[in-house]
PLY file of the C-alpha trace (Angstrom):
ply
format ascii 1.0
element vertex 187
property float x
property float y
property float z
element edge 186
property int vertex1
property int vertex2
end_header
56.70 121.78 72.89
53.32 123.42 72.42
53.62 127.09 73.46
51.60 130.29 73.77
51.91 133.70 75.42
49.25 135.09 77.72
48.27 137.35 80.58
47.28 135.62 83.84
44.14 136.34 85.81
44.41 137.31 89.47
42.98 134.79 91.97
39.90 136.92 92.79
39.00 137.17 89.11
39.50 133.44 88.61
37.22 132.80 91.61
34.49 135.01 90.09
34.79 133.11 86.80
34.70 129.80 88.66
31.37 130.84 90.21
30.03 131.76 86.76
31.15 128.40 85.38
29.49 126.61 88.32
26.26 128.41 87.47
26.43 127.48 83.77
27.84 123.92 83.88
24.60 122.15 84.89
22.86 123.55 81.80
24.83 121.57 79.24
27.29 118.72 78.89
29.91 120.44 76.74
33.68 120.83 77.17
33.94 123.36 79.99
37.15 125.22 80.81
38.58 125.15 84.30
38.81 128.60 85.85
42.40 127.86 86.91
43.32 127.46 83.21
41.74 130.71 82.00
44.10 133.33 80.60
44.14 136.07 77.97
46.12 134.68 75.05
48.29 137.18 73.23
49.93 134.75 70.78
49.46 131.07 70.05
52.87 129.79 68.99
52.07 126.11 68.57
54.71 123.43 68.30
58.23 124.72 68.93
61.45 122.68 69.18
62.71 122.49 72.75
66.30 123.03 71.58
65.21 126.48 70.27
63.43 127.57 73.46
66.27 129.93 74.42
66.02 131.64 71.04
62.29 132.23 71.52
62.73 133.51 75.08
65.46 135.88 73.88
63.20 137.27 71.13
60.36 137.80 73.62
62.73 139.33 76.19
63.91 141.86 73.61
60.34 142.76 72.81
59.51 146.20 74.12
55.72 146.28 74.08
55.62 149.94 75.05
52.28 149.37 76.70
53.00 149.78 80.38
50.43 148.30 82.71
47.12 147.35 81.07
43.74 147.90 82.73
41.49 144.95 81.89
37.79 144.40 82.58
35.98 141.10 82.00
32.30 141.33 81.16
29.65 139.99 78.87
29.16 136.60 77.30
29.32 135.80 73.60
29.70 133.10 71.01
32.18 132.26 68.27
31.43 132.29 65.43
27.84 133.31 66.33
24.91 132.31 68.60
23.16 130.29 65.87
26.15 128.00 65.26
28.24 128.25 68.44
31.63 126.60 68.76
32.89 128.65 71.73
31.21 130.41 74.65
33.37 133.28 75.87
33.65 136.14 78.35
34.61 139.45 76.79
37.93 141.13 77.57
37.72 144.92 77.54
41.06 146.72 77.47
42.73 149.69 75.84
44.47 149.30 72.49
47.69 148.55 74.38
46.53 144.92 74.77
46.18 144.64 71.00
49.59 146.33 70.65
51.12 143.68 72.93
49.56 140.91 70.82
50.82 142.54 67.61
54.36 143.02 68.99
54.45 139.42 70.20
53.26 138.26 66.79
56.04 140.27 65.10
58.72 138.91 67.45
57.51 135.35 66.84
57.38 135.93 63.07
61.04 136.97 63.13
61.76 133.35 64.17
59.62 131.83 61.44
56.41 131.36 63.44
53.42 132.09 61.19
51.77 135.48 61.66
48.19 135.72 62.82
45.76 136.04 59.92
42.65 136.95 61.91
42.05 140.15 63.89
42.96 139.96 67.57
39.78 139.51 69.65
40.71 139.06 73.30
38.39 136.74 75.21
38.30 133.97 77.78
37.00 130.63 76.49
34.47 129.23 78.96
33.28 126.28 76.90
33.80 124.53 73.59
30.79 123.20 71.72
31.04 120.44 69.12
27.96 120.52 66.89
28.81 117.00 65.66
28.66 115.54 69.19
26.57 118.01 71.20
22.85 117.73 70.51
20.66 120.64 69.45
18.85 120.29 72.81
22.16 120.62 74.67
23.08 123.74 72.71
19.60 125.24 73.22
19.83 124.56 76.94
23.18 126.36 77.08
21.79 129.31 75.09
18.89 129.61 77.56
21.23 129.48 80.56
23.42 132.23 79.06
20.38 134.37 78.21
19.16 134.07 81.82
22.33 135.72 83.13
22.30 139.50 82.96
25.44 141.08 81.49
27.95 139.46 83.88
30.70 141.56 85.39
33.56 139.18 86.06
36.10 141.56 87.51
38.72 144.10 86.56
42.44 144.09 87.18
45.73 145.67 86.16
48.06 143.46 84.14
51.70 144.16 84.97
53.30 141.18 83.21
52.73 138.51 80.59
54.03 134.97 80.27
55.31 132.24 77.98
53.45 128.99 78.66
53.94 125.34 77.86
50.66 123.53 77.12
50.54 119.79 77.77
47.38 117.93 76.84
46.00 115.39 79.28
42.78 113.36 79.52
41.42 115.82 82.10
42.29 118.93 80.08
45.47 120.77 79.22
48.06 121.54 81.88
49.81 124.89 81.58
53.30 125.52 82.89
54.69 129.03 83.07
58.15 129.02 81.46
59.01 132.71 81.52
57.59 136.02 82.78
58.00 139.37 81.03
57.19 142.79 82.56
54.82 145.19 80.81
56.59 148.30 82.05
0 1
1 2
2 3
3 4
4 5
5 6
6 7
7 8
8 9
9 10
10 11
11 12
12 13
13 14
14 15
15 16
16 17
17 18
18 19
19 20
20 21
21 22
22 23
23 24
24 25
25 26
26 27
27 28
28 29
29 30
30 31
31 32
32 33
33 34
34 35
35 36
36 37
37 38
38 39
39 40
40 41
41 42
42 43
43 44
44 45
45 46
46 47
47 48
48 49
49 50
50 51
51 52
52 53
53 54
54 55
55 56
56 57
57 58
58 59
59 60
60 61
61 62
62 63
63 64
64 65
65 66
66 67
67 68
68 69
69 70
70 71
71 72
72 73
73 74
74 75
75 76
76 77
77 78
78 79
79 80
80 81
81 82
82 83
83 84
84 85
85 86
86 87
87 88
88 89
89 90
90 91
91 92
92 93
93 94
94 95
95 96
96 97
97 98
98 99
99 100
100 101
101 102
102 103
103 104
104 105
105 106
106 107
107 108
108 109
109 110
110 111
111 112
112 113
113 114
114 115
115 116
116 117
117 118
118 119
119 120
120 121
121 122
122 123
123 124
124 125
125 126
126 127
127 128
128 129
129 130
130 131
131 132
132 133
133 134
134 135
135 136
136 137
137 138
138 139
139 140
140 141
141 142
142 143
143 144
144 145
145 146
146 147
147 148
148 149
149 150
150 151
151 152
152 153
153 154
154 155
155 156
156 157
157 158
158 159
159 160
160 161
161 162
162 163
163 164
164 165
165 166
166 167
167 168
168 169
169 170
170 171
171 172
172 173
173 174
174 175
175 176
176 177
177 178
178 179
179 180
180 181
181 182
182 183
183 184
184 185
185 186
């Protein structure tokens, strides 16, 4: 089982992001995300044996994030690792430190079960597109850069997160399918 934990987006926010994606998609033939699949990842777990799912759920259930509800705003576009050599186009996630605390607590709970700890700083974002410099031409990437530059600092919505989830990710030819396995309250 390929697993991760994340915060869902409310339908109105997903609709706003879908409109942004519709505006950007014609500019470049890259691997675009579907708005319905967008989420704020708090921990990528990776492959996990199905017979140990109960153990993982128990560890996450015992987790007391201490965050309470989290106010989240989505705005701005950016690139990983940078605009000159982009691999990912993202929307920024702006939230109080409690979101980072949730990610850190989840990482600690997962590490107690032998799941490797995160080695990079937590940078919350929503992945809009993946760019493959080996397959995507320089013209395609330049076209995407121009389309992004033409959009003023996009405001993609704000919401209050009251829960987070454990997801199963199943790859398919049309993109990954995500199934919510468990829900955990933030307060």
